[in-house]
SEPAZA-601942 format. One record per residue (C-alpha): x, y, z; residue in one letter; residue number from 1. Coordinates in Angstrom, 2 decimals. Example, Ala and Ser with C-alpha at 12.3 -4.5 7.8 and 13.67 -1.06 7.14 Angstrom:
BEGIN
12.30:-4.50:7.80:a:1;
13.67:-1.06:7.14:s:2;
***
This chain:
BEGIN
-32.12:-0.81:-5.77:m:1;
-31.65:2.73:-4.51:k:2;
-35.17:2.87:-3.00:h:3;
-34.37:-0.34:-1.10:v:4;
-31.22:1.23:0.28:r:5;
-33.08:4.38:1.34:r:6;
-35.73:2.31:3.12:a:7;
-33.04:0.40:5.02:a:8;
-31.33:3.65:5.97:l:9;
-34.55:5.17:7.24:a:10;
-35.01:2.26:9.66:a:11;
-31.80:3.24:11.46:g:12;
-32.27:6.99:11.63:l:13;
-34.16:7.09:14.94:t:14;
-31.65:4.80:16.65:a:15;
-28.77:6.85:15.26:l:16;
-30.22:10.08:16.66:l:17;
-30.62:8.43:20.07:l:18;
-27.00:7.27:19.98:l:19;
-25.67:10.66:18.98:l:20;
-27.54:12.35:21.81:g:21;
-27.02:9.60:24.41:g:22;
-24.34:8.69:26.92:c:23;
-21.82:6.83:24.78:v:24;
-18.06:7.12:24.71:s:25;
-17.58:9.45:21.77:q:26;
-16.29:12.85:20.83:v:27;
-18.81:15.54:21.83:s:28;
-20.70:16.92:18.85:e:29;
-21.99:20.45:18.56:r:30;
-25.75:20.60:18.67:e:31;
-27.17:22.98:16.11:l:32;
-28.27:26.13:17.94:a:33;
-28.90:29.67:16.79:d:34;
-25.27:30.50:16.13:l:35;
-25.87:32.49:12.99:s:36;
-24.56:35.66:14.63:a:37;
-21.54:33.92:16.15:a:38;
-18.19:34.11:14.42:e:39;
-16.92:30.57:13.89:i:40;
-13.87:30.15:11.67:k:41;
-11.78:27.25:10.54:a:42;
-8.12:27.35:11.52:d:43;
-7.10:26.90:7.87:v:44;
-8.01:28.69:4.62:p:45;
-10.06:27.15:1.84:a:46;
-7.68:25.25:-0.48:p:47;
-7.57:26.13:-4.15:t:48;
-5.46:23.15:-5.21:q:49;
-4.47:19.77:-3.83:d:50;
-1.46:19.73:-1.55:g:51;
0.11:18.37:1.59:e:52;
2.08:20.16:4.27:q:53;
5.58:18.92:5.01:g:54;
6.91:18.31:8.48:y:55;
10.01:17.23:10.39:t:56;
10.30:13.90:12.20:m:57;
12.85:12.15:14.36:r:58;
13.82:8.75:13.06:c:59;
16.62:6.19:13.24:t:60;
18.63:5.43:10.12:l:61;
20.86:2.37:9.93:y:62;
24.13:3.14:8.16:f:63;
27.17:0.84:7.90:l:64;
30.53:0.70:9.58:s:65;
33.56:1.60:7.47:e:66;
34.14:-2.07:6.56:d:67;
30.43:-2.74:5.98:g:68;
30.36:-5.43:8.65:g:69;
28.01:-3.76:11.13:r:70;
24.88:-1.64:11.12:l:71;
25.35:1.75:12.76:i:72;
22.09:3.34:14.04:p:73;
21.93:7.13:13.81:v:74;
18.95:9.13:15.11:t:75;
18.37:12.47:13.43:r:76;
15.70:14.90:12.30:s:77;
14.46:14.28:8.76:v:78;
12.26:16.59:6.72:t:79;
9.25:14.93:5.10:v:80;
8.33:16.91:2.02:e:81;
4.67:17.39:1.18:g:82;
3.22:14.39:-0.67:g:83;
5.96:12.04:0.54:k:84;
5.53:9.30:3.13:s:85;
7.62:9.12:6.30:s:86;
9.12:5.85:5.10:a:87;
10.09:7.36:1.74:q:88;
11.72:10.35:3.48:a:89;
13.71:8.03:5.75:a:90;
14.82:5.93:2.78:l:91;
15.93:9.05:0.90:d:92;
17.95:10.20:3.93:a:93;
19.58:6.78:4.28:l:94;
20.56:6.53:0.62:l:95;
22.05:10.04:0.77:a:96;
24.55:8.80:3.35:g:97;
25.63:10.07:6.78:p:98;
25.99:13.74:7.60:e:99;
28.92:15.56:9.18:a:100;
29.29:14.69:12.83:g:101;
27.78:11.21:12.52:e:102;
31.07:9.57:13.42:d:103;
31.50:5.89:12.67:g:104;
28.69:5.85:10.12:a:105;
29.53:5.10:6.49:a:106;
27.69:4.34:3.25:w:107;
28.87:2.97:-0.09:p:108;
28.82:5.14:-3.19:d:109;
25.60:4.17:-4.96:l:110;
25.58:7.14:-7.30:g:111;
22.51:9.37:-7.44:t:112;
19.57:7.14:-6.59:v:113;
17.08:9.72:-5.35:r:114;
13.89:9.34:-7.33:g:115;
15.21:6.34:-9.27:e:116;
13.88:3.61:-7.05:r:117;
10.36:2.44:-6.43:l:118;
9.11:2.17:-2.85:l:119;
5.86:0.25:-2.46:e:120;
4.21:-0.29:0.92:v:121;
1.19:-2.56:1.21:s:122;
-0.13:-4.97:3.83:c:123;
2.93:-4.41:6.02:g:124;
5.34:-5.21:3.17:v:125;
7.75:-2.63:1.74:a:126;
9.49:-3.24:-1.59:t:127;
12.50:-1.13:-2.58:v:128;
13.89:-1.31:-6.10:d:129;
17.46:0.00:-6.38:l:130;
19.00:0.77:-9.79:p:131;
20.86:-1.99:-11.62:a:132;
24.27:-0.29:-11.21:r:133;
24.18:-1.20:-7.49:v:134;
25.19:-4.71:-8.64:r:135;
28.79:-3.43:-8.85:t:136;
29.00:-3.76:-5.05:l:137;
30.45:-6.93:-3.60:s:138;
27.90:-9.54:-2.51:q:139;
28.75:-8.92:1.15:e:140;
28.33:-5.15:0.83:m:141;
25.11:-5.52:-1.15:l:142;
23.70:-7.75:1.57:y:143;
24.69:-5.19:4.23:a:144;
22.95:-2.41:2.26:v:145;
19.78:-4.50:2.05:r:146;
19.83:-5.16:5.79:m:147;
20.40:-1.46:6.51:a:148;
17.39:-0.55:4.38:i:149;
15.26:-3.22:6.08:a:150;
16.12:-2.09:9.60:n:151;
15.51:1.56:8.69:t:152;
12.09:0.94:7.15:l:153;
10.87:-1.42:9.89:t:154;
11.27:1.45:12.35:e:155;
7.83:2.49:11.03:f:156;
4.82:0.72:12.51:a:157;
3.19:0.14:9.13:e:158;
6.14:-1.95:7.85:i:159;
7.05:-5.43:9.12:s:160;
8.73:-6.95:6.05:y:161;
11.07:-5.57:3.39:v:162;
12.10:-6.76:-0.06:n:163;
15.11:-5.08:-1.65:v:164;
15.38:-5.73:-5.39:l:165;
18.14:-4.62:-7.74:i:166;
17.02:-3.47:-11.17:g:167;
13.61:-5.07:-10.65:g:168;
14.79:-8.52:-9.60:r:169;
16.12:-10.58:-6.72:e:170;
19.91:-10.44:-6.94:e:171;
20.73:-13.40:-4.69:g:172;
23.08:-13.73:-1.76:l:173;
26.02:-15.25:-3.62:d:174;
27.83:-14.47:-6.85:l:175;
26.35:-17.53:-8.54:g:176;
22.81:-16.39:-7.70:a:177;
21.88:-19.75:-6.19:t:178;
20.49:-18.55:-2.85:l:179;
17.97:-15.68:-2.61:p:180;
17.89:-13.28:0.30:v:181;
14.12:-13.35:0.25:g:182;
11.90:-11.17:2.40:t:183;
13.76:-9.47:5.25:i:184;
12.67:-8.62:8.78:t:185;
14.51:-6.34:11.19:r:186;
17.44:-7.79:13.14:v:187;
18.65:-6.96:16.65:d:188;
22.11:-8.39:15.97:d:189;
23.80:-5.58:14.06:l:190;
26.77:-7.77:13.03:d:191;
25.63:-8.22:9.43:v:192;
29.04:-9.58:8.39:g:193;
28.64:-12.61:10.63:a:194;
25.02:-12.98:9.55:r:195;
26.06:-12.98:5.89:y:196;
28.61:-15.74:6.53:s:197;
26.01:-17.95:8.22:r:198;
23.51:-17.49:5.41:l:199;
26.16:-18.00:2.75:h:200;
26.84:-21.47:4.11:e:201;
23.20:-22.44:3.50:q:202;
23.77:-22.48:-0.26:r:203;
25.63:-25.78:0.27:l:204;
22.87:-27.31:2.40:s:205;
21.65:-30.66:1.02:p:206;
18.48:-30.33:3.07:g:207;
17.22:-27.26:1.29:g:208;
16.33:-23.96:2.90:v:209;
13.34:-22.21:4.48:t:210;
12.94:-18.52:3.68:l:211;
10.36:-15.78:4.08:l:212;
8.85:-15.14:0.66:t:213;
6.45:-12.52:-0.67:t:214;
3.72:-13.84:-2.94:l:215;
1.33:-11.61:-4.90:y:216;
-2.35:-12.39:-5.43:f:217;
-5.08:-10.53:-7.32:p:218;
-7.34:-8.40:-5.15:a:219;
-11.02:-9.26:-5.24:a:220;
-11.78:-5.86:-6.78:q:221;
-10.01:-3.48:-9.10:g:222;
-7.49:-5.65:-10.97:g:223;
-4.73:-4.92:-8.43:l:224;
-2.34:-7.19:-6.52:l:225;
-1.79:-7.56:-2.79:l:226;
1.37:-9.03:-1.21:p:227;
1.35:-11.87:1.31:e:228;
4.45:-13.08:3.19:v:229;
4.87:-16.79:3.89:r:230;
7.63:-18.93:5.36:s:231;
8.27:-21.45:2.59:i:232;
10.45:-24.57:2.67:a:233;
12.42:-25.21:-0.53:y:234;
13.62:-28.81:-0.86:a:235;
16.78:-27.86:-2.73:q:236;
18.96:-24.79:-3.06:v:237;
18.43:-24.20:-6.76:s:238;
16.54:-21.65:-8.88:p:239;
14.43:-24.32:-10.62:i:240;
13.30:-25.64:-7.21:e:241;
12.30:-22.12:-6.19:y:242;
10.33:-21.79:-9.42:l:243;
8.34:-25.01:-8.97:y:244;
7.68:-24.35:-5.29:t:245;
6.49:-20.79:-5.88:l:246;
4.07:-21.89:-8.61:l:247;
2.67:-24.51:-6.24:e:248;
2.34:-21.94:-3.43:e:249;
0.45:-19.58:-5.73:l:250;
-1.90:-22.47:-6.47:g:251;
-2.84:-22.71:-2.78:k:252;
-4.52:-19.33:-3.02:g:253;
-4.37:-16.22:-0.88:a:254;
-4.99:-16.06:2.84:g:255;
-6.06:-12.41:2.71:l:256;
-9.83:-11.88:2.62:t:257;
-9.40:-8.90:0.28:l:258;
-7.91:-11.18:-2.38:c:259;
-9.76:-13.12:-5.07:a:260;
-10.43:-16.65:-3.89:q:261;
-10.79:-18.50:-7.21:d:262;
-7.48:-17.72:-8.90:v:263;
-6.52:-20.49:-11.36:p:264;
-3.60:-22.52:-9.99:a:265;
-0.63:-22.07:-12.38:p:266;
0.51:-25.70:-12.24:m:267;
-2.97:-26.88:-13.32:d:268;
-2.44:-25.23:-16.70:y:269;
1.21:-26.07:-17.37:i:270;
1.66:-28.01:-20.63:e:271;
5.42:-28.52:-20.22:e:272;
7.45:-28.30:-17.04:m:273;
8.71:-24.75:-16.38:p:274;
12.31:-24.00:-17.26:e:275;
14.88:-21.26:-16.81:i:276;
16.26:-20.60:-20.28:v:277;
18.60:-18.27:-22.14:r:278;
16.59:-16.32:-24.76:t:279;
17.76:-15.52:-28.27:e:280;
18.69:-12.04:-27.02:d:281;
20.83:-13.47:-24.25:g:282;
18.46:-12.86:-21.30:y:283;
17.92:-15.39:-18.53:l:284;
14.18:-15.99:-18.36:a:285;
11.59:-18.20:-16.72:v:286;
9.73:-20.00:-19.50:e:287;
6.13:-21.05:-18.84:l:288;
4.14:-22.97:-21.47:r:289;
0.48:-22.97:-20.48:m:290;
-2.67:-24.34:-22.08:s:291;
-5.33:-22.13:-23.63:d:292;
-7.75:-23.47:-20.98:a:293;
-6.16:-20.84:-18.71:l:294;
-7.97:-18.05:-20.55:e:295;
-11.33:-19.77:-20.00:t:296;
-10.51:-20.22:-16.31:a:297;
-9.55:-16.56:-15.98:l:298;
-12.84:-15.47:-17.54:d:299;
-14.75:-17.69:-15.11:a:300;
-12.83:-16.17:-12.19:a:301;
-13.43:-12.60:-13.40:g:302;
-9.69:-11.96:-13.82:l:303;
-7.76:-10.47:-16.72:t:304;
-4.68:-12.03:-18.28:l:305;
-2.72:-8.86:-17.42:d:306;
-3.51:-9.24:-13.71:t:307;
-2.54:-12.92:-13.81:y:308;
0.70:-12.11:-15.61:m:309;
1.45:-9.42:-13.01:a:310;
0.92:-11.98:-10.24:m:311;
3.38:-14.40:-11.83:l:312;
5.95:-11.75:-12.70:t:313;
6.01:-9.90:-9.37:d:314;
6.17:-13.16:-7.39:t:315;
8.83:-14.94:-9.44:l:316;
11.02:-11.93:-10.20:m:317;
10.96:-11.00:-6.52:g:318;
12.48:-14.28:-5.40:f:319;
14.12:-16.44:-8.10:v:320;
17.66:-14.98:-8.22:p:321;
19.26:-13.79:-11.44:g:322;
16.16:-14.12:-13.62:v:323;
15.69:-11.14:-15.95:e:324;
12.11:-11.73:-17.05:g:325;
9.32:-14.16:-17.86:l:326;
8.56:-15.73:-21.23:r:327;
4.97:-17.01:-21.24:v:328;
3.20:-18.94:-23.98:m:329;
-0.51:-19.77:-23.83:i:330;
-1.86:-22.37:-26.24:g:331;
1.35:-22.05:-28.25:g:332;
0.95:-18.29:-28.64:r:333;
3.48:-15.88:-27.17:m:334;
1.76:-13.95:-24.37:a:335;
4.95:-12.26:-23.14:a:336;
8.45:-12.51:-24.57:n:337;
10.26:-11.01:-21.59:l:338;
7.87:-9.66:-18.95:a:339;
9.49:-7.70:-16.11:t:340;
8.17:-6.03:-12.98:r:341;
8.42:-2.63:-14.67:s:342;
5.85:-3.80:-17.22:d:343;
3.33:-4.00:-14.38:f:344;
4.31:-0.91:-12.42:e:345;
1.29:0.41:-10.56:g:346;
-0.41:-2.99:-10.32:c:347;
0.19:-3.32:-6.57:v:348;
-2.67:-2.11:-4.42:g:349;
-3.04:-1.33:-0.72:a:350;
-6.03:-1.59:1.63:p:351;
-7.72:1.66:2.65:a:352;
-10.18:1.91:5.54:t:353;
-13.41:3.71:4.69:l:354;
-16.42:4.51:6.89:y:355;
-20.07:3.94:5.98:v:356;
-23.42:4.34:7.75:m:357;
-24.43:1.22:9.66:d:358;
-27.83:1.55:11.30:g:359;
-26.92:3.16:14.61:t:360;
-23.50:4.49:13.69:g:361;
-20.58:4.06:11.32:l:362;
-18.96:0.84:10.20:s:363;
-15.47:0.27:8.80:r:364;
-15.00:-1.32:5.41:v:365;
-11.76:-1.95:3.53:q:366;
-11.29:-1.42:-0.17:r:367;
-8.14:-1.82:-2.25:v:368;
-6.77:1.31:-3.91:l:369;
-3.66:1.68:-6.09:p:370;
-0.74:1.61:-3.66:q:371;
0.35:5.14:-4.56:a:372;
-3.16:6.47:-3.78:q:373;
-4.00:4.61:-0.58:a:374;
-2.99:7.57:1.60:d:375;
-4.18:10.27:-0.80:d:376;
-7.10:12.32:0.56:a:377;
-8.74:12.89:-2.83:r:378;
-8.53:9.18:-3.67:a:379;
-10.17:8.26:-0.38:r:380;
-13.09:10.61:-0.99:l:381;
-13.47:9.17:-4.49:a:382;
-13.51:5.67:-2.96:a:383;
-16.33:6.76:-0.63:l:384;
-18.30:7.92:-3.66:m:385;
-17.74:4.57:-5.37:a:386;
-19.43:2.72:-2.49:l:387;
-22.74:3.93:-3.95:e:388;
-22.45:1.08:-6.45:e:389;
-22.34:-1.43:-3.59:e:390;
-25.49:-0.04:-1.95:e:391;
-23.46:1.21:1.03:l:392;
-24.27:4.71:2.23:f:393;
-21.39:7.07:2.84:a:394;
-22.08:9.97:0.47:l:395;
-25.13:11.02:-1.60:p:396;
-25.68:9.47:-5.01:d:397;
-24.34:11.00:-8.19:g:398;
-21.25:12.81:-6.91:l:399;
-18.02:12.59:-8.89:t:400;
-14.38:13.57:-8.50:q:401;
-15.19:16.87:-10.20:e:402;
-17.14:17.77:-7.07:d:403;
-13.90:17.65:-5.06:i:404;
-12.43:21.05:-5.92:l:405;
-9.30:20.77:-3.76:a:406;
-7.93:18.95:-0.72:v:407;
-5.02:20.14:1.40:h:408;
-3.65:17.85:4.11:a:409;
-2.07:19.79:6.95:g:410;
-0.26:18.42:9.95:e:411;
-3.36:18.78:12.17:e:412;
-6.23:19.76:9.86:t:413;
-7.33:18.54:6.44:i:414;
-9.10:21.26:4.45:a:415;
-11.64:20.11:1.85:v:416;
-13.15:22.42:-0.76:n:417;
-16.26:20.90:-2.34:l:418;
-18.60:21.99:-5.11:s:419;
-21.95:23.67:-4.77:g:420;
-23.50:20.45:-6.11:r:421;
-21.88:18.56:-3.24:f:422;
-23.34:21.11:-0.79:r:423;
-26.82:20.74:-2.28:d:424;
-26.62:16.93:-2.18:a:425;
-25.76:16.96:1.53:l:426;
-28.51:19.51:2.23:a:427;
-31.08:17.19:0.64:a:428;
-30.36:14.41:3.15:l:429;
-32.18:13.72:6.39:a:430;
-30.27:15.18:9.40:p:431;
-29.05:11.76:10.57:a:432;
-27.83:10.90:7.07:q:433;
-26.05:14.24:6.91:e:434;
-24.24:13.45:10.20:r:435;
-23.27:10.02:8.91:a:436;
-21.99:11.43:5.61:a:437;
-19.97:14.20:7.28:v:438;
-18.36:11.92:9.85:y:439;
-17.78:9.20:7.24:a:440;
-15.63:11.78:5.44:m:441;
-13.95:13.01:8.63:v:442;
-13.02:9.52:9.87:n:443;
-11.97:8.31:6.42:t:444;
-9.76:11.32:5.73:l:445;
-8.00:11.22:9.10:t:446;
-7.56:7.42:9.22:e:447;
-3.87:6.64:9.77:g:448;
-2.76:10.26:9.27:t:449;
-1.19:12.88:11.50:r:450;
-4.29:15.05:11.17:a:451;
-7.28:14.67:13.50:s:452;
-9.55:17.46:12.19:r:453;
-11.33:18.29:8.93:v:454;
-12.62:21.68:7.75:a:455;
-15.28:21.74:5.02:f:456;
-15.64:24.51:2.45:f:457;
-18.13:24.75:-0.41:f:458;
-17.03:26.84:-3.40:e:459;
-14.39:28.34:-1.09:g:460;
-16.78:29.32:1.71:e:461;
-17.95:27.70:4.93:q:462;
-21.70:27.41:5.50:v:463;
-23.54:27.37:8.80:q:464;
-25.75:24.35:8.13:t:465;
-26.80:21.98:5.38:l:466;
-29.56:19.54:6.32:a:467;
-30.07:21.07:9.76:g:468;
-28.22:18.41:11.70:g:469;
-24.78:19.95:12.20:l:470;
-23.03:23.29:12.61:e:471;
-20.72:23.11:9.60:m:472;
-18.41:26.03:10.33:r:473;
-15.06:25.59:12.03:g:474;
-13.50:22.11:12.08:t:475;
-14.75:18.59:12.79:f:476;
-12.76:16.35:15.13:l:477;
-12.31:12.68:14.27:r:478;
-15.11:10.74:16.02:n:479;
-14.27:7.09:16.83:p:480;
-17.30:6.93:19.16:g:481;
-19.65:6.67:16.17:m:482;
-18.04:3.38:15.06:v:483;
-20.21:0.42:16.01:v:484;
-18.08:-2.50:14.76:d:485;
***
């Protein structure tokens, strides 16, 4: 199939050259001239190991009043350590409590929680998992903490929804764990005490309740999950009603195009009605008894049992209050005695935007990476390499992660040190393919980051030219003008 791909690429080379030299709205590119005697240097050194430069940002943190009844916004400078996201840095600063001089702001004693919680961000949804000891707070104070976290994280454009779990599960709004908090959005009314009272009354509602809920579905590729938020009506305020309704909602399938579209509906394979039971060890668990036809259906859909179990566990544990795990039997065999979210840590993915050659320019494609790697420069380059298997051209065939010697993400410039084999592979391309490959890397690496430039090194040195299409020394500016879609 590779010769077919090369023939298709060749058909677009002439048009691409006309576009790059024509009058289109794009970043000006440097034509290759006789610059061999000129001194052109990158503004960063060649990296010898992966890294990321830290920076300082201004952000608003939402603390609590002394009585916990109101959110108190405080704007301050926060240091974002290298390798940490802005949202993670803001969450760390919030959980550390107010600083001297931030009068009126308070925070409950949660113990040392830095590094103990999991923050996932995917598809606009952030999930925070606080340690189980936070359950010692009163229900009102715990709700206020969750709202403070939600308002703080939704200050960032990439986050619209927040789930705050305690010890890997939904804790519930009330002491009896009958009403979940569900998925939270930011609030303009900072009187969280009054808001708690209004929500608390809903647990007595005979007409049920409608709540935002995060469901998880398998991605179409890679065995990962993606979250999707829905407003779901629950006919009764009871954990068993939540359980049935969530299983039915999962059976409707995902709305996201990046998700698998033929996921077996859980209720189609239930042999006995689901229950919430007390296990022999004293744990409160969802019990699902499913037929062995599920395994055949999973094979037909190209899904693994582990991915399906992760979908069930992350969805149900994230909403049904008080449940400590899932017990799942398939065809009478025990598939999981007490599955928890921690058993599937790392299963959540996140979309990453990659750039590929598309006839007369570059086209965007989205692929799902592990959530922790979606913003990692090395992982993005590796994802570009993997597109070779899909007959999409972004980088030459045969390159591997070993050809990425080091990547350092600075505040303005990303420095990439590549192997000699990588250099030779680019040099073997036609000039238009070389341009496409270079700018596919530049646009992919700078997508959604603070940096707008990329400097390329090969075995620690910059080279003047590769295939004769570009001056490779110095830095390359992100080029949105090459994107045709």
